Every structure is written in C-alpha cells, then in structure tokens.
C-alpha angles and dihedrals in degrees: 000000000000094000090050091053091050092048090052091050091050090050090051095047124091135202119347090357090058091052091049089048090056090054090047090051091053089054093046092051090052096048127032092198090054090049091056095047094046094046089053090047094053090073087065112080089211089062097050126133087253091058091044088055089050090054090051091048092053090050090050092051091052093049101039121125120198090002094300140090127182135176122168116220111183099136136024113276118155090212094059110108092224091054090047093051092049092046090049092048091054091037095235118147116226096194109142095006108134122228118248114270117266111255111249113250118226127195115247114257092237091060097049098044123088110263114253121233111255118217110199091199089070089064092063 
C-alpha cells in the first residue's frame, strides 16, 4: 500500500519534484520500513518532493567545486550522496540495506559476430 501511494505521488509530480520522487521510489522499493515512513510523510506539505529537492539543492550548493556539483543517481546505492540526502530528509536509516544489483553487461552483437567481407564494388 505504501509503495502504491508513493508511485501515485510520483506520477502526479512534475519537474524537479518528479525527479526526486523517482529517487524516493528507489529507496522505498529497497526498504519496506522506509516506504511506510515516506508514504506517511507525503501527507505533510513540508515533506513533499519539492521540499526534498530543495534539501538536495542546498546540499549541492554546500558541496560544489568550481561552481558545479554533480552526482548521478540511476540505481539504488546507499552510499550515493543523493540517496543519503533523501534518506536524511525523510529520516529513514539505510543501515543494512543492500545496493541494487549491477546490471549485467553484454557485448554488442556486432562485436561478437564474425566480420563480413566487404566488397567495395557493391558500393558503386
């Protein structure tokens, strides 16, 4: 039920709030307790995805170097600063929560197949 509530909130969000909602959803999918806490917090306007983005923005401003800060967050990893800021914002501990499995890399088909002989006369 908690995950469904978070998914619906993500679908309803726009812009930066939507992006934060996607990160929140990653956390909720990794930890049932976090999902329950976050779902309950979403009823409070001060705990919205927009407010969570503001917290991340403030973190980024404090940690920028040469006027920029970047941290990619495309999978759940408790060590990722974005995940940590969101978890701190919603006050959910991530102790013992395992990171998402690394996607398996596959070699592109073109690199594994035998090269075909190229006849330059066919190009004329």
